[in-house]
N, CA and C atoms as an extended XYZ file, in Angstrom:
372
Properties=species:S:1:pos:R:3:atomname:S:1:resname:S:1:resid:I:1 pbc="F F F"
N        95.481      112.695      110.714 N   UNK     1
C        94.424      111.912      111.106 CA  UNK     1
C        94.971      111.385      112.501 C   UNK     1
N        94.172      111.576      113.589 N   UNK     2
C        94.463      111.176      114.954 CA  UNK     2
C        93.908      109.750      115.185 C   UNK     2
N        94.567      108.900      115.850 N   UNK     3
C        94.110      107.647      116.197 CA  UNK     3
C        94.801      107.218      117.523 C   UNK     3
N        94.134      106.301      118.243 N   UNK     4
C        94.649      105.807      119.459 CA  UNK     4
C        95.271      104.483      119.192 C   UNK     4
N        96.258      104.099      119.979 N   UNK     5
C        96.884      102.786      119.968 CA  UNK     5
C        96.151      101.846      120.936 C   UNK     5
N        95.610      100.850      120.446 N   UNK     6
C        94.809       99.795      121.168 CA  UNK     6
C        95.639       98.647      121.485 C   UNK     6
N        95.159       97.857      122.382 N   UNK     7
C        95.770       96.589      122.817 CA  UNK     7
C        96.180       95.688      121.694 C   UNK     7
N        95.298       95.539      120.704 N   UNK     8
C        95.557       94.574      119.593 CA  UNK     8
C        96.622       95.174      118.579 C   UNK     8
N        97.012       96.409      118.731 N   UNK     9
C        98.068       97.051      117.924 CA  UNK     9
C        99.477       96.683      118.445 C   UNK     9
N        99.523       96.133      119.653 N   UNK    10
C       100.834       96.064      120.334 CA  UNK    10
C       101.254       94.593      120.591 C   UNK    10
N       102.592       94.490      120.925 N   UNK    11
C       103.148       93.189      121.165 CA  UNK    11
C       102.958       92.896      122.723 C   UNK    11
N       103.519       91.852      123.209 N   UNK    12
C       103.406       91.397      124.553 CA  UNK    12
C       103.869       92.474      125.474 C   UNK    12
N       104.775       93.355      125.109 N   UNK    13
C       105.279       94.500      125.991 CA  UNK    13
C       104.595       95.608      125.872 C   UNK    13
N       103.428       95.773      125.131 N   UNK    14
C       102.644       96.996      125.019 CA  UNK    14
C       103.184       98.080      124.087 C   UNK    14
N       104.089       97.622      123.223 N   UNK    15
C       104.682       98.448      122.161 CA  UNK    15
C       104.092       98.156      120.826 C   UNK    15
N       103.791       99.234      120.003 N   UNK    16
C       103.197       98.943      118.839 CA  UNK    16
C       104.019       98.002      117.919 C   UNK    16
N       103.398       96.984      117.400 N   UNK    17
C       104.098       95.965      116.548 CA  UNK    17
C       104.501       96.715      115.199 C   UNK    17
N       105.651       96.460      114.649 N   UNK    18
C       106.133       97.125      113.507 CA  UNK    18
C       105.210       97.257      112.277 C   UNK    18
N       104.491       96.222      111.961 N   UNK    19
C       103.720       96.199      110.793 CA  UNK    19
C       102.444       97.126      110.967 C   UNK    19
N       102.107       97.462      112.184 N   UNK    20
C       100.874       98.322      112.351 CA  UNK    20
C       101.239       99.778      111.937 C   UNK    20
N       102.378      100.177      111.900 N   UNK    21
C       102.679      101.505      111.398 CA  UNK    21
C       102.311      101.632      109.891 C   UNK    21
N       102.514      100.559      109.209 N   UNK    22
C       102.061      100.535      107.836 CA  UNK    22
C       100.423      100.569      107.755 C   UNK    22
N        99.867       99.836      108.627 N   UNK    23
C        98.403       99.906      108.686 CA  UNK    23
C        97.857      101.218      108.975 C   UNK    23
N        98.549      102.000      109.977 N   UNK    24
C        98.075      103.228      110.276 CA  UNK    24
C        98.153      104.186      109.090 C   UNK    24
N        99.287      104.154      108.346 N   UNK    25
C        99.394      104.977      107.101 CA  UNK    25
C        98.385      104.572      106.134 C   UNK    25
N        98.030      103.275      105.937 N   UNK    26
C        97.071      102.782      104.934 CA  UNK    26
C        95.712      103.381      105.293 C   UNK    26
N        95.388      103.290      106.624 N   UNK    27
C        94.080      103.885      107.043 CA  UNK    27
C        94.015      105.312      106.870 C   UNK    27
N        95.080      105.976      107.121 N   UNK    28
C        95.042      107.498      106.984 CA  UNK    28
C        94.927      107.874      105.447 C   UNK    28
N        95.570      107.009      104.664 N   UNK    29
C        95.451      107.345      103.205 CA  UNK    29
C        94.105      107.167      102.733 C   UNK    29
N        93.382      106.105      103.169 N   UNK    30
C        91.963      105.900      102.748 CA  UNK    30
C        91.150      107.084      103.330 C   UNK    30
N        91.460      107.479      104.519 N   UNK    31
C        90.578      108.611      105.153 CA  UNK    31
C        90.752      109.870      104.321 C   UNK    31
N        91.897      110.095      103.755 N   UNK    32
C        92.082      111.338      102.878 CA  UNK    32
C        91.018      111.432      101.832 C   UNK    32
N        90.524      110.271      101.299 N   UNK    33
C        89.491      110.260      100.276 CA  UNK    33
C        88.078      110.349      101.006 C   UNK    33
N        87.935      109.474      102.006 N   UNK    34
C        86.631      109.445      102.713 CA  UNK    34
C        86.219      110.821      103.300 C   UNK    34
N        87.203      111.541      103.922 N   UNK    35
C        86.919      112.857      104.543 CA  UNK    35
C        86.557      113.867      103.447 C   UNK    35
N        87.005      113.633      102.227 N   UNK    36
C        86.672      114.542      101.180 CA  UNK    36
C        85.354      114.129      100.413 C   UNK    36
N        84.674      113.043      100.984 N   UNK    37
C        83.425      112.509      100.408 CA  UNK    37
C        83.655      111.720       99.071 C   UNK    37
N        84.880      111.150       99.007 N   UNK    38
C        85.313      110.377       97.841 CA  UNK    38
C        85.586      108.947       98.283 C   UNK    38
N        85.860      108.131       97.274 N   UNK    39
C        86.468      106.804       97.649 CA  UNK    39
C        87.874      106.734       96.905 C   UNK    39
N        88.761      105.826       97.388 N   UNK    40
C        90.023      105.728       96.715 CA  UNK    40
C        90.016      105.006       95.449 C   UNK    40
N        88.920      104.906       94.822 N   UNK    41
C        88.780      104.110       93.552 CA  UNK    41
C        88.152      105.105       92.494 C   UNK    41
N        88.312      104.852       91.236 N   UNK    42
C        87.749      105.549       90.168 CA  UNK    42
C        87.487      104.639       89.015 C   UNK    42
N        86.260      104.396       88.715 N   UNK    43
C        85.882      103.565       87.543 CA  UNK    43
C        86.509      102.182       87.577 C   UNK    43
N        86.615      101.578       88.693 N   UNK    44
C        87.096      100.309       88.923 CA  UNK    44
C        88.648      100.253       89.084 C   UNK    44
N        89.308      101.480       89.008 N   UNK    45
C        90.778      101.469       89.186 CA  UNK    45
C        91.049      101.906       90.638 C   UNK    45
N        92.157      101.487       91.110 N   UNK    46
C        92.601      101.934       92.454 CA  UNK    46
C        94.166      101.895       92.619 C   UNK    46
N        94.616      102.397       93.697 N   UNK    47
C        96.037      102.522       93.912 CA  UNK    47
C        96.555      101.278       94.489 C   UNK    47
N        97.674      100.789       94.001 N   UNK    48
C        98.409       99.587       94.492 CA  UNK    48
C        99.789      100.016       94.935 C   UNK    48
N       100.196       99.672       96.140 N   UNK    49
C       101.556       99.937       96.562 CA  UNK    49
C       102.630       99.087       95.788 C   UNK    49
N       103.499       99.835       95.206 N   UNK    50
C       104.582       99.246       94.458 CA  UNK    50
C       105.942       99.192       95.236 C   UNK    50
N       106.176      100.206       95.983 N   UNK    51
C       107.378      100.250       96.795 CA  UNK    51
C       107.185      101.100       98.105 C   UNK    51
N       107.851      100.714       99.202 N   UNK    52
C       107.791      101.408      100.381 CA  UNK    52
C       109.259      101.502      100.988 C   UNK    52
N       109.523      102.705      101.417 N   UNK    53
C       110.794      102.991      102.022 CA  UNK    53
C       110.380      103.583      103.417 C   UNK    53
N       110.692      102.809      104.531 N   UNK    54
C       110.227      103.238      105.794 CA  UNK    54
C       111.367      103.245      106.878 C   UNK    54
N       111.200      104.192      107.783 N   UNK    55
C       112.099      104.350      108.912 CA  UNK    55
C       111.349      104.356      110.226 C   UNK    55
N       111.676      103.420      111.081 N   UNK    56
C       111.106      103.339      112.397 CA  UNK    56
C       112.027      104.211      113.400 C   UNK    56
N       111.529      105.222      113.848 N   UNK    57
C       112.349      106.106      114.677 CA  UNK    57
C       112.241      105.927      116.151 C   UNK    57
N       111.039      105.963      116.571 N   UNK    58
C       110.673      105.654      118.119 CA  UNK    58
C       109.455      104.776      118.156 C   UNK    58
N       109.204      104.366      119.327 N   UNK    59
C       108.014      103.420      119.462 CA  UNK    59
C       106.782      104.235      120.084 C   UNK    59
N       105.507      103.783      119.638 N   UNK    60
C       104.386      104.236      120.367 CA  UNK    60
C       103.921      103.004      121.284 C   UNK    60
N       103.110      103.305      122.211 N   UNK    61
C       102.735      102.223      123.158 CA  UNK    61
C       101.205      102.360      123.358 C   UNK    61
N       100.783      101.279      123.978 N   UNK    62
C        99.336      101.119      124.380 CA  UNK    62
C        98.763      102.524      124.993 C   UNK    62
N        97.651      102.887      124.356 N   UNK    63
C        96.986      104.031      124.858 CA  UNK    63
C        97.455      105.456      124.307 C   UNK    63
N        98.646      105.385      123.563 N   UNK    64
C        99.053      106.685      122.960 CA  UNK    64
C        98.113      107.203      121.907 C   UNK    64
N        97.999      108.440      121.782 N   UNK    65
C        97.338      109.033      120.683 CA  UNK    65
C        98.450      109.545      119.578 C   UNK    65
N        98.317      108.939      118.480 N   UNK    66
C        99.239      109.288      117.371 CA  UNK    66
C        98.512      110.048      116.193 C   UNK    66
N        99.349      110.704      115.426 N   UNK    67
C        98.778      111.513      114.315 CA  UNK    67
C        99.595      111.095      113.047 C   UNK    67
N        98.893      110.701      111.964 N   UNK    68
C        99.470      110.442      110.628 CA  UNK    68
C        99.325      111.642      109.836 C   UNK    68
N       100.476      112.173      109.253 N   UNK    69
C       100.403      113.220      108.381 CA  UNK    69
C       100.927      112.710      107.061 C   UNK    69
N       100.498      113.438      106.025 N   UNK    70
C       100.799      112.974      104.548 CA  UNK    70
C       100.911      114.119      103.669 C   UNK    70
N       101.612      113.851      102.508 N   UNK    71
C       101.923      114.788      101.524 CA  UNK    71
C       102.240      113.980      100.297 C   UNK    71
N       101.472      114.447       99.108 N   UNK    72
C       101.820      113.944       97.876 CA  UNK    72
C       103.138      114.578       97.418 C   UNK    72
N       104.166      113.883       97.099 N   UNK    73
C       105.455      114.585       96.771 CA  UNK    73
C       105.733      114.452       95.318 C   UNK    73
N       105.178      113.515       94.536 N   UNK    74
C       105.427      113.322       93.178 CA  UNK    74
C       104.210      112.780       92.532 C   UNK    74
N       103.698      113.305       91.382 N   UNK    75
C       102.652      112.717       90.738 CA  UNK    75
C       102.904      112.607       89.261 C   UNK    75
N       102.754      111.340       88.722 N   UNK    76
C       103.010      111.028       87.420 CA  UNK    76
C       101.808      110.656       86.726 C   UNK    76
N       101.820      110.204       85.544 N   UNK    77
C       100.620      109.919       84.756 CA  UNK    77
C        99.937      108.660       85.268 C   UNK    77
N       100.716      107.595       85.861 N   UNK    78
C       100.104      106.380       86.310 CA  UNK    78
C       100.413      106.118       87.731 C   UNK    78
N       101.222      107.019       88.469 N   UNK    79
C       101.634      106.756       89.825 CA  UNK    79
C       101.780      107.923       90.571 C   UNK    79
N       101.958      107.810       91.859 N   UNK    80
C       102.176      108.870       92.744 CA  UNK    80
C       103.107      108.440       93.853 C   UNK    80
N       103.809      109.414       94.410 N   UNK    81
C       104.721      109.145       95.538 CA  UNK    81
C       104.122      109.941       96.744 C   UNK    81
N       103.991      109.250       97.819 N   UNK    82
C       103.314      109.733       99.089 CA  UNK    82
C       104.236      109.635      100.289 C   UNK    82
N       104.471      110.782      100.901 N   UNK    83
C       105.252      110.766      102.148 CA  UNK    83
C       104.255      110.859      103.257 C   UNK    83
N       104.504      109.926      104.288 N   UNK    84
C       103.678      109.900      105.463 CA  UNK    84
C       104.558      109.856      106.634 C   UNK    84
N       104.167      110.453      107.632 N   UNK    85
C       104.930      110.362      109.020 CA  UNK    85
C       103.929      110.168      110.140 C   UNK    85
N       104.278      109.607      111.136 N   UNK    86
C       103.553      109.385      112.325 CA  UNK    86
C       104.199      110.163      113.490 C   UNK    86
N       103.333      110.876      114.266 N   UNK    87
C       103.740      111.751      115.376 CA  UNK    87
C       103.080      111.379      116.580 C   UNK    87
N       103.949      111.372      117.709 N   UNK    88
C       103.386      111.216      119.053 CA  UNK    88
C       103.704      112.558      119.654 C   UNK    88
N       102.657      113.286      120.057 N   UNK    89
C       102.772      114.725      120.376 CA  UNK    89
C       103.525      115.462      119.298 C   UNK    89
N       104.547      116.076      119.610 N   UNK    90
C       105.332      116.784      118.501 CA  UNK    90
C       106.619      116.041      118.176 C   UNK    90
N       106.635      114.805      118.400 N   UNK    91
C       107.866      113.973      118.086 CA  UNK    91
C       107.588      113.100      117.002 C   UNK    91
N       108.268      113.075      115.842 N   UNK    92
C       108.113      112.212      114.793 CA  UNK    92
C       108.709      110.794      115.156 C   UNK    92
N       107.843      109.680      115.055 N   UNK    93
C       108.219      108.410      115.437 CA  UNK    93
C       108.301      107.374      114.365 C   UNK    93
N       107.861      107.781      113.214 N   UNK    94
C       107.887      106.946      112.006 CA  UNK    94
C       107.728      107.712      110.731 C   UNK    94
N       108.327      107.385      109.579 N   UNK    95
C       108.134      108.024      108.444 CA  UNK    95
C       108.363      106.983      107.236 C   UNK    95
N       107.555      107.258      106.102 N   UNK    96
C       107.758      106.407      105.000 CA  UNK    96
C       107.323      107.167      103.661 C   UNK    96
N       108.054      106.747      102.665 N   UNK    97
C       107.616      107.206      101.406 CA  UNK    97
C       107.133      105.928      100.639 C   UNK    97
N       106.037      106.046      100.043 N   UNK    98
C       105.547      104.882       99.177 CA  UNK    98
C       105.197      105.330       97.779 C   UNK    98
N       105.389      104.431       96.832 N   UNK    99
C       105.077      104.553       95.513 CA  UNK    99
C       103.950      103.781       95.185 C   UNK    99
N       102.902      104.418       94.701 N   UNK   100
C       101.637      103.745       94.419 CA  UNK   100
C       101.290      103.855       92.963 C   UNK   100
N       100.955      102.863       92.337 N   UNK   101
C       100.479      102.913       90.960 CA  UNK   101
C        98.990      102.750       90.791 C   UNK   101
N        98.342      103.320       89.746 N   UNK   102
C        96.960      103.292       89.548 CA  UNK   102
C        96.745      102.033       88.652 C   UNK   102
N        95.872      101.084       89.119 N   UNK   103
C        95.733       99.921       88.431 CA  UNK   103
C        94.177       99.594       88.263 C   UNK   103
N        93.936       98.905       87.125 N   UNK   104
C        92.511       98.461       86.824 CA  UNK   104
C        92.673       97.002       86.239 C   UNK   104
N        92.045       96.087       86.936 N   UNK   105
C        91.991       94.698       86.328 CA  UNK   105
C        93.450       94.187       86.278 C   UNK   105
N        94.279       94.540       87.106 N   UNK   106
C        95.623       94.021       87.196 CA  UNK   106
C        96.627       94.737       86.317 C   UNK   106
N        96.189       95.773       85.531 N   UNK   107
C        97.072       96.423       84.646 CA  UNK   107
C        97.212       98.017       85.087 C   UNK   107
N        98.421       98.525       84.977 N   UNK   108
C        98.685       99.957       85.282 CA  UNK   108
C        97.937      100.789       84.290 C   UNK   108
N        97.213      101.824       84.794 N   UNK   109
C        96.444      102.677       83.851 CA  UNK   109
C        96.731      104.148       84.226 C   UNK   109
N        96.335      105.052       83.428 N   UNK   110
C        96.501      106.476       83.549 CA  UNK   110
C        95.516      106.882       84.730 C   UNK   110
N        96.077      107.827       85.610 N   UNK   111
C        95.183      108.460       86.667 CA  UNK   111
C        94.319      109.432       85.889 C   UNK   111
N        92.983      109.221       86.105 N   UNK   112
C        92.002      110.062       85.443 CA  UNK   112
C        92.068      111.506       85.961 C   UNK   112
N        91.539      112.415       85.218 N   UNK   113
C        91.777      113.912       85.471 CA  UNK   113
C        91.181      114.260       86.889 C   UNK   113
N        90.023      113.744       87.311 N   UNK   114
C        89.312      114.130       88.470 CA  UNK   114
C        90.225      113.686       89.689 C   UNK   114
N        90.682      112.520       89.575 N   UNK   115
C        91.609      111.881       90.657 CA  UNK   115
C        92.937      112.708       90.753 C   UNK   115
N        93.368      113.012       89.622 N   UNK   116
C        94.652      113.909       89.588 CA  UNK   116
C        94.393      115.168       90.189 C   UNK   116
N        93.290      115.915       89.932 N   UNK   117
C        93.113      117.196       90.618 CA  UNK   117
C        92.964      117.020       92.139 C   UNK   117
N        92.229      115.943       92.524 N   UNK   118
C        92.179      115.676       93.965 CA  UNK   118
C        93.569      115.546       94.576 C   UNK   118
N        94.356      114.678       93.943 N   UNK   119
C        95.725      114.465       94.450 CA  UNK   119
C        96.545      115.722       94.528 C   UNK   119
N        96.410      116.454       93.526 N   UNK   120
C        97.140      117.887       93.474 CA  UNK   120
C        96.635      118.646       94.698 C   UNK   120
N        95.436      118.663       95.071 N   UNK   121
C        95.038      119.368       96.216 CA  UNK   121
C        95.646      118.953       97.504 C   UNK   121
N        96.225      117.837       97.531 N   UNK   122
C        96.765      117.193       98.672 CA  UNK   122
C        98.301      117.780       98.928 C   UNK   122
N        98.599      118.943       98.497 N   UNK   123
C        99.859      119.517       98.825 CA  UNK   123
C       101.095      119.029       97.983 C   UNK   123
N       100.797      118.857       96.618 N   UNK   124
C       101.865      118.497       95.826 CA  UNK   124
C       103.029      119.423       95.817 C   UNK   124
C-alpha cells in the first residue's frame, strides 16, 4: 500500500514521528481487508494486537511516498503473526512483526474458517 507522508505525520523537523510507523502499518493491515471487499471483523470478532517487535531503520520525511508491505508468517487457531515493512523507494526504513489475537467481547476466540482462508491467501 502506497501512502504519502503529510505534515501532521511529522515532528518539528519534518521527520516522521516514530508512532506513525505503527499507524501506517495499522492502516495497511485494514486495507488488506477493504481492498478484498471484506472487513477486518467477523461475526463481532476482530484482531487485537498482543505483541509488537519493531525496528526503526531509517527515517521518512514530509512529502515522501512510502509503501507498506506485509506477509502472514504464522497462523494459529486463535492468532496470527504478521510481518510488515515500510519502504522508501527500494530502501527498507522500518519493519515489525506483530502477534494479533482474534477476540470477541473481550475473550480470545477461534478464527473462523472463512477468515482463516483469507489470511492463508496473504502469502502464509
